[in-house]
C-alpha beads as a LAMMPS data file, in Angstrom:
LAMMPS data file: protein, C-alpha beads

346 atoms
345 bonds

1 atom types
1 bond types

-500.0 500.0 xlo xhi
-500.0 500.0 ylo yhi
-500.0 500.0 zlo zhi

Masses

1 110.0

Atoms # bond

1 1 1 -164.530 -299.258 -313.932
2 1 1 -163.820 -302.796 -315.459
3 1 1 -166.135 -304.359 -317.981
4 1 1 -166.841 -307.205 -319.223
5 1 1 -168.506 -311.002 -318.548
6 1 1 -167.296 -311.597 -314.862
7 1 1 -168.268 -307.651 -313.773
8 1 1 -171.636 -308.367 -315.440
9 1 1 -172.202 -311.259 -313.724
10 1 1 -171.063 -310.201 -310.333
11 1 1 -173.318 -307.041 -310.727
12 1 1 -176.645 -309.523 -311.649
13 1 1 -175.963 -311.913 -308.793
14 1 1 -174.265 -309.671 -305.815
15 1 1 -175.137 -306.232 -307.296
16 1 1 -177.008 -305.113 -304.339
17 1 1 -177.333 -306.478 -300.659
18 1 1 -181.093 -307.769 -301.834
19 1 1 -179.835 -309.596 -305.121
20 1 1 -176.755 -311.252 -302.885
21 1 1 -179.172 -312.817 -300.458
22 1 1 -181.412 -314.111 -303.140
23 1 1 -178.277 -315.753 -305.048
24 1 1 -176.964 -317.133 -301.671
25 1 1 -180.536 -318.787 -300.939
26 1 1 -180.867 -320.263 -304.327
27 1 1 -177.797 -321.794 -304.580
28 1 1 -178.065 -323.080 -300.802
29 1 1 -181.640 -324.828 -302.365
30 1 1 -179.831 -326.203 -305.554
31 1 1 -176.836 -327.341 -303.770
32 1 1 -179.579 -329.138 -301.080
33 1 1 -181.614 -330.306 -304.080
34 1 1 -178.648 -331.478 -306.059
35 1 1 -176.458 -333.263 -303.839
36 1 1 -178.631 -336.506 -302.840
37 1 1 -179.631 -336.444 -306.586
38 1 1 -175.571 -336.419 -307.482
39 1 1 -174.899 -338.949 -305.058
40 1 1 -177.566 -341.375 -306.469
41 1 1 -176.796 -341.179 -310.065
42 1 1 -172.672 -341.108 -310.106
43 1 1 -171.160 -341.204 -307.121
44 1 1 -173.029 -344.109 -305.106
45 1 1 -174.157 -345.759 -308.818
46 1 1 -172.997 -349.140 -309.926
47 1 1 -171.483 -348.830 -313.614
48 1 1 -170.083 -352.059 -314.410
49 1 1 -171.449 -355.473 -314.452
50 1 1 -173.482 -357.965 -315.980
51 1 1 -176.495 -358.830 -313.778
52 1 1 -178.768 -357.248 -311.148
53 1 1 -176.508 -358.900 -308.677
54 1 1 -173.581 -356.567 -309.744
55 1 1 -175.534 -353.671 -308.328
56 1 1 -174.737 -354.201 -304.347
57 1 1 -174.442 -350.134 -303.918
58 1 1 -177.090 -347.600 -302.734
59 1 1 -177.468 -345.576 -305.960
60 1 1 -178.579 -346.103 -309.461
61 1 1 -178.017 -349.708 -310.914
62 1 1 -176.957 -348.204 -314.470
63 1 1 -175.961 -351.770 -315.311
64 1 1 -179.745 -352.244 -316.139
65 1 1 -179.254 -349.510 -318.971
66 1 1 -176.103 -351.132 -320.111
67 1 1 -177.820 -354.592 -320.326
68 1 1 -180.652 -353.260 -322.298
69 1 1 -179.084 -350.121 -324.289
70 1 1 -179.861 -351.946 -327.745
71 1 1 -183.527 -352.387 -326.880
72 1 1 -183.594 -348.763 -325.551
73 1 1 -182.050 -347.652 -329.185
74 1 1 -183.745 -350.151 -331.498
75 1 1 -186.249 -351.873 -329.727
76 1 1 -187.050 -355.027 -330.948
77 1 1 -185.334 -354.419 -334.415
78 1 1 -183.031 -357.752 -335.612
79 1 1 -179.537 -357.141 -333.957
80 1 1 -178.435 -357.972 -337.417
81 1 1 -180.027 -355.374 -339.217
82 1 1 -179.443 -352.665 -337.176
83 1 1 -177.101 -350.960 -339.604
84 1 1 -180.087 -350.070 -341.472
85 1 1 -181.508 -347.513 -338.749
86 1 1 -178.157 -346.324 -338.705
87 1 1 -177.461 -345.615 -342.271
88 1 1 -180.884 -343.837 -342.336
89 1 1 -180.117 -341.541 -339.760
90 1 1 -176.556 -340.821 -341.213
91 1 1 -178.342 -339.934 -344.416
92 1 1 -180.706 -337.677 -342.840
93 1 1 -178.022 -335.867 -341.174
94 1 1 -175.712 -335.503 -344.259
95 1 1 -178.804 -334.573 -346.142
96 1 1 -179.743 -331.831 -343.413
97 1 1 -176.281 -330.534 -343.168
98 1 1 -176.087 -330.206 -346.686
99 1 1 -178.791 -328.103 -346.974
100 1 1 -177.787 -325.913 -344.249
101 1 1 -174.627 -325.226 -345.434
102 1 1 -175.083 -324.990 -348.936
103 1 1 -174.570 -322.084 -350.619
104 1 1 -177.790 -319.651 -351.119
105 1 1 -178.104 -320.355 -354.554
106 1 1 -178.302 -324.118 -354.399
107 1 1 -180.177 -324.315 -351.044
108 1 1 -183.790 -324.374 -352.285
109 1 1 -183.037 -327.061 -354.889
110 1 1 -181.339 -329.606 -352.615
111 1 1 -183.844 -329.068 -349.919
112 1 1 -186.797 -329.912 -352.490
113 1 1 -184.451 -332.925 -353.291
114 1 1 -183.772 -333.903 -349.693
115 1 1 -187.793 -333.604 -348.970
116 1 1 -188.760 -336.073 -352.018
117 1 1 -185.455 -338.488 -351.254
118 1 1 -184.641 -338.617 -347.764
119 1 1 -188.311 -339.914 -346.324
120 1 1 -188.424 -342.459 -349.215
121 1 1 -184.938 -343.813 -348.621
122 1 1 -185.769 -344.156 -344.969
123 1 1 -189.203 -346.182 -345.320
124 1 1 -186.992 -348.150 -347.443
125 1 1 -184.109 -348.616 -344.932
126 1 1 -185.884 -349.768 -342.246
127 1 1 -189.155 -351.390 -343.774
128 1 1 -187.236 -353.451 -346.208
129 1 1 -188.604 -354.541 -349.443
130 1 1 -186.902 -354.046 -353.015
131 1 1 -183.476 -356.160 -351.741
132 1 1 -183.670 -355.800 -348.284
133 1 1 -185.269 -358.202 -345.923
134 1 1 -188.599 -356.936 -344.765
135 1 1 -189.091 -355.946 -341.355
136 1 1 -192.589 -355.283 -339.804
137 1 1 -193.209 -352.215 -337.790
138 1 1 -193.870 -354.231 -334.770
139 1 1 -190.776 -354.922 -334.724
140 1 1 -189.524 -351.359 -334.750
141 1 1 -189.254 -349.446 -331.313
142 1 1 -186.864 -347.697 -328.767
143 1 1 -185.112 -344.183 -329.753
144 1 1 -185.321 -345.326 -333.304
145 1 1 -189.167 -345.319 -333.658
146 1 1 -189.463 -341.586 -331.227
147 1 1 -187.315 -340.144 -334.088
148 1 1 -189.077 -341.603 -336.890
149 1 1 -192.373 -340.874 -335.744
150 1 1 -190.823 -337.279 -334.873
151 1 1 -189.979 -336.939 -338.498
152 1 1 -192.501 -338.649 -340.563
153 1 1 -195.074 -336.662 -338.210
154 1 1 -193.422 -332.898 -339.080
155 1 1 -193.220 -333.904 -342.594
156 1 1 -197.374 -334.044 -342.333
157 1 1 -197.585 -331.245 -339.921
158 1 1 -195.251 -328.277 -341.376
159 1 1 -196.910 -328.086 -344.694
160 1 1 -200.348 -328.987 -343.633
161 1 1 -199.784 -326.273 -341.287
162 1 1 -198.826 -323.425 -343.342
163 1 1 -201.670 -324.345 -346.003
164 1 1 -204.254 -324.259 -342.849
165 1 1 -202.666 -320.872 -341.874
166 1 1 -202.771 -319.532 -345.442
167 1 1 -206.443 -321.265 -345.554
168 1 1 -207.464 -319.372 -342.468
169 1 1 -206.521 -316.029 -343.804
170 1 1 -208.011 -316.052 -347.119
171 1 1 -210.741 -314.334 -348.520
172 1 1 -212.676 -316.875 -350.128
173 1 1 -215.416 -317.941 -347.476
174 1 1 -215.302 -321.749 -348.561
175 1 1 -211.552 -322.123 -348.006
176 1 1 -211.475 -320.122 -344.475
177 1 1 -214.567 -322.217 -343.232
178 1 1 -212.521 -325.529 -344.470
179 1 1 -209.616 -324.405 -342.689
180 1 1 -211.025 -323.357 -339.593
181 1 1 -213.089 -326.422 -339.099
182 1 1 -210.128 -328.616 -339.526
183 1 1 -208.200 -326.685 -336.982
184 1 1 -210.729 -326.253 -334.171
185 1 1 -211.726 -329.731 -334.674
186 1 1 -208.217 -331.240 -334.389
187 1 1 -207.310 -328.928 -331.506
188 1 1 -210.211 -329.736 -329.186
189 1 1 -210.085 -333.623 -329.463
190 1 1 -207.297 -334.681 -327.260
191 1 1 -204.121 -336.234 -328.852
192 1 1 -204.336 -339.714 -327.380
193 1 1 -207.977 -339.883 -328.502
194 1 1 -206.848 -338.908 -331.925
195 1 1 -204.328 -341.429 -331.789
196 1 1 -206.545 -344.386 -330.703
197 1 1 -209.359 -343.625 -332.607
198 1 1 -207.083 -343.252 -335.995
199 1 1 -205.883 -346.789 -335.378
200 1 1 -209.682 -348.172 -334.822
201 1 1 -211.574 -345.965 -337.410
202 1 1 -208.806 -345.538 -340.055
203 1 1 -209.126 -349.105 -341.308
204 1 1 -213.071 -349.037 -341.458
205 1 1 -213.099 -346.180 -343.662
206 1 1 -210.590 -347.199 -345.962
207 1 1 -211.518 -349.342 -349.350
208 1 1 -212.048 -353.264 -349.265
209 1 1 -208.568 -354.850 -349.534
210 1 1 -206.620 -351.539 -348.590
211 1 1 -204.578 -351.830 -345.107
212 1 1 -203.136 -349.278 -343.494
213 1 1 -200.300 -350.030 -341.402
214 1 1 -200.654 -349.607 -337.420
215 1 1 -197.555 -347.144 -337.127
216 1 1 -198.945 -345.249 -340.016
217 1 1 -201.890 -344.251 -338.568
218 1 1 -200.665 -343.339 -335.437
219 1 1 -198.045 -340.948 -337.787
220 1 1 -201.014 -339.951 -339.700
221 1 1 -202.892 -338.767 -336.540
222 1 1 -200.397 -337.136 -334.723
223 1 1 -199.158 -335.035 -337.916
224 1 1 -202.703 -333.738 -338.121
225 1 1 -203.515 -332.879 -334.550
226 1 1 -199.495 -330.964 -334.238
227 1 1 -200.418 -329.636 -338.045
228 1 1 -203.434 -327.872 -336.180
229 1 1 -201.043 -326.475 -333.566
230 1 1 -198.670 -325.302 -336.048
231 1 1 -201.199 -323.524 -338.175
232 1 1 -202.181 -321.187 -335.165
233 1 1 -198.448 -320.498 -334.751
234 1 1 -198.003 -319.516 -338.375
235 1 1 -201.052 -317.611 -338.516
236 1 1 -199.633 -315.595 -335.667
237 1 1 -196.645 -314.538 -337.809
238 1 1 -198.580 -313.620 -340.649
239 1 1 -200.775 -311.600 -338.638
240 1 1 -197.584 -309.765 -337.023
241 1 1 -196.845 -308.909 -340.787
242 1 1 -197.621 -305.241 -341.714
243 1 1 -200.425 -305.230 -344.462
244 1 1 -198.419 -302.713 -346.612
245 1 1 -195.769 -306.167 -347.648
246 1 1 -198.681 -307.473 -349.204
247 1 1 -199.819 -304.110 -350.951
248 1 1 -196.228 -303.475 -352.241
249 1 1 -196.227 -307.329 -353.439
250 1 1 -198.842 -306.450 -355.535
251 1 1 -197.889 -303.173 -356.480
252 1 1 -194.893 -304.822 -357.954
253 1 1 -197.149 -307.164 -360.104
254 1 1 -196.304 -310.448 -358.258
255 1 1 -199.393 -313.026 -358.046
256 1 1 -200.754 -314.186 -354.773
257 1 1 -198.627 -317.347 -354.578
258 1 1 -195.415 -315.671 -355.602
259 1 1 -195.970 -312.657 -353.072
260 1 1 -196.793 -315.608 -350.373
261 1 1 -193.661 -317.483 -351.293
262 1 1 -190.938 -315.026 -351.689
263 1 1 -192.188 -311.856 -349.237
264 1 1 -194.769 -312.947 -346.851
265 1 1 -194.379 -316.699 -345.687
266 1 1 -190.108 -316.103 -344.871
267 1 1 -191.083 -313.091 -342.750
268 1 1 -193.912 -315.050 -340.732
269 1 1 -191.962 -317.823 -340.559
270 1 1 -188.977 -316.213 -339.238
271 1 1 -191.748 -314.543 -336.343
272 1 1 -193.335 -317.703 -335.744
273 1 1 -190.042 -319.581 -335.343
274 1 1 -190.223 -319.681 -331.586
275 1 1 -193.833 -320.766 -331.428
276 1 1 -192.880 -323.468 -334.217
277 1 1 -189.921 -325.012 -332.095
278 1 1 -192.544 -325.219 -329.549
279 1 1 -194.810 -327.243 -331.432
280 1 1 -191.703 -329.571 -332.377
281 1 1 -190.788 -330.061 -329.014
282 1 1 -194.286 -330.628 -328.227
283 1 1 -194.305 -333.641 -331.484
284 1 1 -191.279 -334.930 -329.700
285 1 1 -192.769 -335.432 -326.501
286 1 1 -196.314 -336.317 -327.700
287 1 1 -194.576 -339.256 -329.707
288 1 1 -194.914 -341.078 -325.989
289 1 1 -198.723 -341.289 -326.405
290 1 1 -198.464 -344.021 -329.392
291 1 1 -197.968 -346.659 -326.601
292 1 1 -201.647 -346.376 -326.208
293 1 1 -201.972 -348.467 -329.667
294 1 1 -198.743 -351.067 -328.386
295 1 1 -196.240 -349.094 -330.337
296 1 1 -193.180 -349.111 -328.051
297 1 1 -191.250 -346.029 -328.644
298 1 1 -188.594 -345.032 -326.013
299 1 1 -190.680 -344.667 -323.269
300 1 1 -192.584 -347.689 -324.027
301 1 1 -189.718 -349.935 -324.176
302 1 1 -188.549 -348.270 -320.641
303 1 1 -191.885 -349.526 -319.312
304 1 1 -191.934 -353.075 -321.167
305 1 1 -187.971 -353.571 -319.990
306 1 1 -189.543 -353.395 -316.072
307 1 1 -191.582 -356.445 -316.859
308 1 1 -188.334 -358.401 -317.106
309 1 1 -188.297 -360.608 -313.877
310 1 1 -184.369 -360.245 -313.595
311 1 1 -184.810 -356.449 -313.473
312 1 1 -188.140 -356.037 -311.466
313 1 1 -187.836 -352.387 -309.330
314 1 1 -185.235 -350.591 -312.238
315 1 1 -188.237 -347.711 -312.514
316 1 1 -186.036 -344.905 -311.443
317 1 1 -183.125 -346.191 -313.396
318 1 1 -185.484 -346.796 -316.823
319 1 1 -187.277 -343.333 -316.213
320 1 1 -184.280 -341.084 -315.873
321 1 1 -182.478 -342.451 -318.596
322 1 1 -185.333 -341.976 -321.351
323 1 1 -186.434 -338.512 -319.137
324 1 1 -182.576 -337.645 -320.114
325 1 1 -182.869 -338.592 -323.886
326 1 1 -186.128 -336.708 -324.526
327 1 1 -184.646 -333.425 -322.786
328 1 1 -181.442 -333.888 -324.880
329 1 1 -183.577 -333.843 -328.092
330 1 1 -185.932 -331.068 -326.980
331 1 1 -182.941 -328.644 -325.423
332 1 1 -181.167 -329.406 -328.557
333 1 1 -184.328 -327.994 -330.688
334 1 1 -184.328 -325.021 -328.577
335 1 1 -180.512 -324.173 -328.966
336 1 1 -181.120 -324.966 -333.037
337 1 1 -183.737 -322.624 -333.036
338 1 1 -182.045 -319.871 -331.004
339 1 1 -179.209 -320.071 -333.333
340 1 1 -181.761 -319.788 -336.420
341 1 1 -183.035 -316.717 -334.560
342 1 1 -180.169 -315.077 -334.240
343 1 1 -178.711 -315.421 -337.733
344 1 1 -182.250 -314.647 -339.282
345 1 1 -182.096 -311.711 -337.092
346 1 1 -178.846 -310.559 -338.396

Bonds

1 1 1 2
2 1 2 3
3 1 3 4
4 1 4 5
5 1 5 6
6 1 6 7
7 1 7 8
8 1 8 9
9 1 9 10
10 1 10 11
11 1 11 12
12 1 12 13
13 1 13 14
14 1 14 15
15 1 15 16
16 1 16 17
17 1 17 18
18 1 18 19
19 1 19 20
20 1 20 21
21 1 21 22
22 1 22 23
23 1 23 24
24 1 24 25
25 1 25 26
26 1 26 27
27 1 27 28
28 1 28 29
29 1 29 30
30 1 30 31
31 1 31 32
32 1 32 33
33 1 33 34
34 1 34 35
35 1 35 36
36 1 36 37
37 1 37 38
38 1 38 39
39 1 39 40
40 1 40 41
41 1 41 42
42 1 42 43
43 1 43 44
44 1 44 45
45 1 45 46
46 1 46 47
47 1 47 48
48 1 48 49
49 1 49 50
50 1 50 51
51 1 51 52
52 1 52 53
53 1 53 54
54 1 54 55
55 1 55 56
56 1 56 57
57 1 57 58
58 1 58 59
59 1 59 60
60 1 60 61
61 1 61 62
62 1 62 63
63 1 63 64
64 1 64 65
65 1 65 66
66 1 66 67
67 1 67 68
68 1 68 69
69 1 69 70
70 1 70 71
71 1 71 72
72 1 72 73
73 1 73 74
74 1 74 75
75 1 75 76
76 1 76 77
77 1 77 78
78 1 78 79
79 1 79 80
80 1 80 81
81 1 81 82
82 1 82 83
83 1 83 84
84 1 84 85
85 1 85 86
86 1 86 87
87 1 87 88
88 1 88 89
89 1 89 90
90 1 90 91
91 1 91 92
92 1 92 93
93 1 93 94
94 1 94 95
95 1 95 96
96 1 96 97
97 1 97 98
98 1 98 99
99 1 99 100
100 1 100 101
101 1 101 102
102 1 102 103
103 1 103 104
104 1 104 105
105 1 105 106
106 1 106 107
107 1 107 108
108 1 108 109
109 1 109 110
110 1 110 111
111 1 111 112
112 1 112 113
113 1 113 114
114 1 114 115
115 1 115 116
116 1 116 117
117 1 117 118
118 1 118 119
119 1 119 120
120 1 120 121
121 1 121 122
122 1 122 123
123 1 123 124
124 1 124 125
125 1 125 126
126 1 126 127
127 1 127 128
128 1 128 129
129 1 129 130
130 1 130 131
131 1 131 132
132 1 132 133
133 1 133 134
134 1 134 135
135 1 135 136
136 1 136 137
137 1 137 138
138 1 138 139
139 1 139 140
140 1 140 141
141 1 141 142
142 1 142 143
143 1 143 144
144 1 144 145
145 1 145 146
146 1 146 147
147 1 147 148
148 1 148 149
149 1 149 150
150 1 150 151
151 1 151 152
152 1 152 153
153 1 153 154
154 1 154 155
155 1 155 156
156 1 156 157
157 1 157 158
158 1 158 159
159 1 159 160
160 1 160 161
161 1 161 162
162 1 162 163
163 1 163 164
164 1 164 165
165 1 165 166
166 1 166 167
167 1 167 168
168 1 168 169
169 1 169 170
170 1 170 171
171 1 171 172
172 1 172 173
173 1 173 174
174 1 174 175
175 1 175 176
176 1 176 177
177 1 177 178
178 1 178 179
179 1 179 180
180 1 180 181
181 1 181 182
182 1 182 183
183 1 183 184
184 1 184 185
185 1 185 186
186 1 186 187
187 1 187 188
188 1 188 189
189 1 189 190
190 1 190 191
191 1 191 192
192 1 192 193
193 1 193 194
194 1 194 195
195 1 195 196
196 1 196 197
197 1 197 198
198 1 198 199
199 1 199 200
200 1 200 201
201 1 201 202
202 1 202 203
203 1 203 204
204 1 204 205
205 1 205 206
206 1 206 207
207 1 207 208
208 1 208 209
209 1 209 210
210 1 210 211
211 1 211 212
212 1 212 213
213 1 213 214
214 1 214 215
215 1 215 216
216 1 216 217
217 1 217 218
218 1 218 219
219 1 219 220
220 1 220 221
221 1 221 222
222 1 222 223
223 1 223 224
224 1 224 225
225 1 225 226
226 1 226 227
227 1 227 228
228 1 228 229
229 1 229 230
230 1 230 231
231 1 231 232
232 1 232 233
233 1 233 234
234 1 234 235
235 1 235 236
236 1 236 237
237 1 237 238
238 1 238 239
239 1 239 240
240 1 240 241
241 1 241 242
242 1 242 243
243 1 243 244
244 1 244 245
245 1 245 246
246 1 246 247
247 1 247 248
248 1 248 249
249 1 249 250
250 1 250 251
251 1 251 252
252 1 252 253
253 1 253 254
254 1 254 255
255 1 255 256
256 1 256 257
257 1 257 258
258 1 258 259
259 1 259 260
260 1 260 261
261 1 261 262
262 1 262 263
263 1 263 264
264 1 264 265
265 1 265 266
266 1 266 267
267 1 267 268
268 1 268 269
269 1 269 270
270 1 270 271
271 1 271 272
272 1 272 273
273 1 273 274
274 1 274 275
275 1 275 276
276 1 276 277
277 1 277 278
278 1 278 279
279 1 279 280
280 1 280 281
281 1 281 282
282 1 282 283
283 1 283 284
284 1 284 285
285 1 285 286
286 1 286 287
287 1 287 288
288 1 288 289
289 1 289 290
290 1 290 291
291 1 291 292
292 1 292 293
293 1 293 294
294 1 294 295
295 1 295 296
296 1 296 297
297 1 297 298
298 1 298 299
299 1 299 300
300 1 300 301
301 1 301 302
302 1 302 303
303 1 303 304
304 1 304 305
305 1 305 306
306 1 306 307
307 1 307 308
308 1 308 309
309 1 309 310
310 1 310 311
311 1 311 312
312 1 312 313
313 1 313 314
314 1 314 315
315 1 315 316
316 1 316 317
317 1 317 318
318 1 318 319
319 1 319 320
320 1 320 321
321 1 321 322
322 1 322 323
323 1 323 324
324 1 324 325
325 1 325 326
326 1 326 327
327 1 327 328
328 1 328 329
329 1 329 330
330 1 330 331
331 1 331 332
332 1 332 333
333 1 333 334
334 1 334 335
335 1 335 336
336 1 336 337
337 1 337 338
338 1 338 339
339 1 339 340
340 1 340 341
341 1 341 342
342 1 342 343
343 1 343 344
344 1 344 345
345 1 345 346
C-alpha cells in the first residue's frame, strides 16, 4: 500500500462513504459562496483609472483604494516625510531579525539593546525633534499608526503582564493582592471605555504643566488592558509547571529571581505561547477602538475616506481592503507563533 501526502489526504476526505459525501457537500457550499465573491473582487472589478467615473463595471472599484492608498498606509502624515516611518519600520524588521537569527550567546544582549534603542528610535523618527521636523500625532494614521500602537502597547503589556503573573503567584499577600486587584479591574472594564477614560481622566491627574499626548494616553490604556489578559495567560503556564522545577532550582542554590529567569519563566512562556499569541492578535484588532478618541488608524482612515463626496458608496472596497490587511497581520502572527512552538518543542 502506498503512503504519503496524496494518499493521506485521499483517506481523510474520501476514506469512507460518509466522509466522501460530507467532503462533496462542503466543496459545493464553498463554491457556491466563493464564486460571487471572486467575481466581485477579481473578475468584474475595475483596476485601472483615476476617478470614480472610471468604475463602470459591476464588481469592486479598486481604483478607490489605489487613489487613497497613501492615506491607508500613512494617514495624513506629510508626503515628503514618509521616508521616516519607512525607515522606522525597516529598523524594527532588521533589529528583530538580528535578534532572532543571532547566535545563542549574543541573543540576550542584542534583545536588550533592541528593546532600549528601537522604541526610542521609532518615536524620534515618527515624531521628529533633534534635527527632524516635528510631526504632531494628529497627522499620524493608517496602517503606520496601527502598527505603532500594536508595538508600543505590547512593550507595556508584555513585561507588565509577566510581573503581574508572578505577583499573583507570590507568597507575599500584599503583592498578590495588588496584582489581583490590577488584573481584575482592567479585565472587568471594557477596553473602549478604558481608552475613552484614559483620554479624559489622565490629563486631570497629571501635575500642572505636564501634558500627555492623546495617542500616548490611548497606548497606555490599551497596554494596561492587554497586560491584565497577558498576566492570566502567563499564569496558566506557571501553574502548568511541576512544583519540582522550583524546588530543584532552590536545592541548587539559585535565588528566586535566578530560578524564575532561567528555569521557570522560559518553560512557562513556552507553554503559554498560544495564549500569548492570541492576546497579540486581540491587541492588533483592538487598535481600531482608538477611533473613539478621534485617532484614525487603518480602519479609521477607511471610514474617513468614505466621507469624501468623490468616493461616497465605496464601503465594501474600504472595509474589504482594511479587513484583508488586518487578516494578513493576524495570520502572520499565528503562523510565526506556530513555527516558534515547533522550534521550541524540538
